[in-house]
C-alpha positions as CSV (number, residue, x, y, z in Angstrom):
1,X,68.5,130.4,105.2
2,X,67.4,131.3,101.7
3,X,68.6,134.8,100.9
4,X,67.1,135.3,97.5
5,X,66.1,133.5,94.3
6,X,67.3,134.0,90.7
7,X,65.8,132.4,87.6
8,X,66.7,132.0,83.9
9,X,65.4,134.7,81.7
10,X,65.5,135.8,78.1
11,X,63.8,134.6,75.0
12,X,63.1,131.1,76.3
13,X,59.8,129.5,75.1
14,X,57.3,127.9,77.4
15,X,58.5,124.5,76.1
16,X,62.1,125.0,77.3
17,X,63.3,123.7,80.6
18,X,66.4,125.2,82.2
19,X,68.4,124.0,85.2
20,X,71.3,125.5,87.1
21,X,73.3,122.8,88.9
22,X,76.4,122.3,91.2
23,X,77.0,126.0,92.1
24,X,80.3,127.2,93.5
25,X,81.1,130.7,94.7
26,X,84.5,132.2,94.0
27,X,86.9,132.8,97.0
28,X,86.2,136.6,96.9
29,X,82.5,136.1,96.7
30,X,82.0,138.0,93.5
31,X,81.4,135.2,91.0
32,X,79.5,131.9,90.8
33,X,80.3,128.9,88.6
34,X,77.7,126.4,87.8
35,X,76.5,123.8,85.2
36,X,73.7,125.2,83.0
37,X,71.4,122.8,81.2
38,X,68.6,123.6,78.7
39,X,66.3,121.3,76.9
40,X,62.8,120.4,75.9
41,X,60.1,119.6,78.5
42,X,59.4,116.5,76.4
43,X,62.9,115.0,76.8
44,X,64.8,113.8,79.9
45,X,68.1,114.7,78.2
46,X,69.2,118.3,77.9
47,X,69.9,119.8,74.4
48,X,72.7,121.9,75.9
49,X,75.0,121.5,78.8
50,X,77.8,124.0,79.7
51,X,80.1,125.0,82.6
52,X,79.5,128.7,83.0
53,X,80.6,131.6,85.2
54,X,78.6,134.7,86.1
55,X,78.6,137.6,88.5
56,X,77.1,136.4,91.8
57,X,74.4,139.1,91.6
58,X,73.6,138.4,87.9
59,X,73.6,134.6,87.4
60,X,71.4,134.9,84.4
61,X,74.2,136.6,82.5
62,X,76.6,133.7,82.7
63,X,79.3,133.1,80.1
64,X,80.3,129.7,78.9
65,X,83.8,128.4,80.0
66,X,83.4,124.8,78.8
67,X,80.9,123.7,76.1
68,X,79.0,120.5,76.2
69,X,81.9,118.2,75.4
70,X,85.6,118.2,76.2
71,X,88.6,116.0,75.6
72,X,89.9,113.6,78.2
73,X,93.3,111.7,78.4
74,X,91.4,108.4,77.8
75,X,90.2,109.6,74.4
76,X,86.6,109.5,75.5
77,X,84.8,112.8,75.1
78,X,83.5,114.0,78.5
79,X,80.0,115.5,78.5
80,X,79.2,116.0,82.2
81,X,80.5,118.0,85.2
82,X,80.2,117.4,88.9
83,X,81.6,118.9,92.1
84,X,82.6,122.3,90.8
85,X,85.2,124.1,93.0
86,X,87.6,127.1,92.8
87,X,91.3,126.2,93.0
88,X,92.0,129.9,93.4
89,X,90.3,133.2,92.4
90,X,90.9,132.5,88.7
91,X,90.8,128.7,88.2
92,X,88.0,126.2,88.3
93,X,88.1,122.5,89.1
94,X,85.5,119.9,88.4
95,X,85.0,116.2,88.3
96,X,84.5,115.4,84.6
97,X,82.8,112.4,83.2
98,X,80.3,110.8,80.8
99,X,76.6,110.7,81.3
100,X,75.0,108.2,78.9
101,X,71.6,108.3,77.2
102,X,69.7,105.0,77.5
103,X,66.3,104.7,75.8
104,X,65.9,108.4,75.9
105,X,66.8,108.7,79.6
106,X,70.0,109.9,81.2
107,X,72.0,107.0,82.7
108,X,74.6,106.9,85.4
109,X,77.6,109.3,85.6
110,X,81.0,107.6,84.9
111,X,83.8,109.8,86.2
112,X,87.0,110.4,84.2
113,X,89.1,112.4,86.7
114,X,89.5,115.9,87.9
115,X,90.0,118.8,85.5
116,X,91.1,122.5,85.7
117,X,90.3,125.5,83.5
118,X,90.6,129.3,83.8
119,X,87.4,131.0,84.9
120,X,87.6,133.3,81.9
121,X,88.7,130.7,79.3
122,X,87.5,130.9,75.7
123,X,85.4,127.8,75.2
124,X,86.2,127.6,71.5
125,X,90.0,127.7,72.0
126,X,90.9,126.4,75.5
127,X,89.9,122.9,76.7
128,X,90.1,121.9,80.3
129,X,93.3,120.2,81.5
130,X,93.2,116.9,83.4
131,X,95.2,116.5,86.6
132,X,97.2,113.3,86.1
133,X,97.4,112.4,89.8
134,X,93.6,112.6,90.0
135,X,92.8,110.5,86.9
136,X,91.2,107.7,89.0
137,X,89.2,110.0,91.2
138,X,85.5,109.3,91.6
139,X,84.9,112.1,94.2
140,X,87.1,114.9,95.6
141,X,87.2,117.8,98.0
142,X,89.4,120.8,98.5
143,X,91.7,120.5,101.5
144,X,94.2,122.4,103.6
145,X,97.2,124.1,102.1
146,X,96.1,123.6,98.5
147,X,95.7,119.9,98.9
148,X,92.9,117.7,97.5
149,X,91.3,114.8,99.3
150,X,89.8,112.2,97.0
151,X,88.3,108.7,96.5
152,X,89.9,106.5,93.8
153,X,88.9,103.4,91.9
154,X,92.1,101.7,93.1
155,X,90.6,101.4,96.6
156,X,87.1,102.7,97.4
157,X,87.6,102.1,101.2
158,X,90.4,104.7,101.4
159,X,90.7,108.5,101.3
160,X,93.7,109.8,99.5
161,X,95.4,113.2,99.9
162,X,97.3,114.9,97.0
163,X,99.4,118.0,97.2
164,X,100.5,119.6,93.9
165,X,104.0,118.4,92.8
166,X,103.8,115.3,94.9
167,X,102.4,111.8,94.8
168,X,99.0,111.0,96.4
169,X,99.0,109.1,99.6
170,X,96.3,107.2,101.6
171,X,95.5,109.1,104.8
172,X,92.5,107.2,106.1
173,X,90.7,103.9,105.7
174,X,87.1,103.3,106.6
175,X,86.2,99.9,108.0
176,X,83.4,98.5,110.2
177,X,80.6,100.8,111.5
178,X,79.5,100.9,115.1
179,X,76.6,98.6,114.4
180,X,78.9,95.9,113.0
181,X,78.2,96.5,109.3
182,X,81.2,96.4,107.0
183,X,82.0,99.1,104.4
184,X,81.5,98.1,100.8
185,X,82.6,101.4,99.2
186,X,82.8,105.1,99.8
187,X,80.7,107.4,97.6
188,X,81.7,111.0,98.5
189,X,84.1,113.0,100.7
190,X,84.3,116.4,102.2
191,X,87.0,118.2,104.3
192,X,86.2,120.7,106.9
193,X,88.1,122.0,110.0
194,X,90.7,119.2,110.0
195,X,87.9,116.6,109.7
196,X,87.2,114.2,106.8
197,X,83.5,113.4,106.3
198,X,82.5,110.5,104.0
199,X,79.4,108.7,102.7
200,X,79.7,105.0,102.7
201,X,77.6,102.0,101.7
202,X,77.8,99.4,104.5
203,X,76.8,95.7,104.2
204,X,75.2,93.5,106.9
205,X,75.7,89.7,107.2
206,X,72.0,89.1,106.4
207,X,72.5,90.8,103.0
208,X,71.0,94.1,103.8
209,X,72.9,97.4,103.3
210,X,72.7,100.9,104.6
211,X,74.1,104.3,103.6
212,X,76.0,105.8,106.5
213,X,77.9,109.0,107.1
214,X,81.2,108.8,109.0
215,X,83.7,111.3,110.1
216,X,87.5,110.9,110.6
217,X,89.5,113.0,113.0
218,X,92.8,113.5,111.3
219,X,94.6,115.2,114.2
220,X,93.6,112.3,116.5
221,X,95.3,109.8,114.2
222,X,92.4,109.0,111.9
223,X,89.9,107.8,114.4
224,X,86.6,106.9,112.7
225,X,83.2,107.9,114.1
226,X,79.8,107.1,112.8
227,X,77.1,109.8,112.6
228,X,73.8,108.8,111.0
229,X,72.3,106.3,108.6
230,X,70.4,107.7,105.7
231,X,68.1,106.1,103.1
232,X,70.0,107.6,100.2
233,X,72.9,109.9,101.1
234,X,74.1,111.5,97.9
235,X,76.5,114.4,98.2
236,X,78.5,116.4,100.8
237,X,79.6,120.0,100.9
238,X,81.9,121.5,103.6
239,X,81.1,124.7,105.5
240,X,84.5,126.5,105.4
241,X,85.9,127.4,108.8
242,X,83.4,125.3,110.8
243,X,83.1,121.6,111.8
244,X,79.9,121.4,109.6
245,X,78.9,119.8,106.3
246,X,75.7,120.0,104.3
247,X,74.4,116.6,103.2
248,X,72.0,115.9,100.4
249,X,69.9,112.9,101.2
250,X,66.7,111.4,100.0
251,X,63.5,110.6,102.0
252,X,61.5,108.5,99.6
253,X,61.5,110.4,96.3
254,X,62.3,113.8,97.8
255,X,65.7,115.2,98.4
256,X,66.5,117.1,101.6
257,X,69.5,119.1,102.9
258,X,70.8,118.3,106.3
259,X,73.3,120.3,108.3
260,X,75.6,118.0,110.2
261,X,77.8,119.1,113.0
262,X,80.8,117.4,114.7
263,X,82.2,117.7,118.2
């Protein structure tokens, strides 16, 4: 249920568009991190994009942690943030990447790995740090015992698990769905209550394809179960402590949020 609303404020002109994206609440519930964008109503591309942190009850007073661009190990400057999470009470993680501008419109997001930065970092002095073991990650989720579950470009049909100071290992592979379609690739992952939940694109012999949600029971040896087919399933977010995830999916041109439960 919607508890309350908060909106940007200050000396913003009527021609300015502001957006708050990818929110993540700190473990103690006192702060919120999110991506802040500002730009002209006449342009699809924002003039400013930053990773910011604010008191939960005062999101309009957010302070910048990462400015619009940041260095990456590949030498390419990152300019976009996805999947914001808190590693602990004082450290943020995010999937960093590049969002291109094509003919005045924002193009697709190209991931460049997972990064960390202190929640009170000085954006003029401290850049985010890349996690070497997650350099190939295209999606990730916080797991149990400080671990990270992620999808990697090396094999987009597998889910990997990484524990700090160790080497990532594949813990699950997704294959054929219950209707006989075959997985082409995974698109997102969430971990909740010992379950892995994934979004996958599945192909049929006649050339059609479908976006499906599947869940994997790790304690039961990685048994795969299909849940639903969606027109355009986009993102997953776990509900901590419960066998539930929130799914963002499209119905035509409109996005909807679904609450999915698992036995």
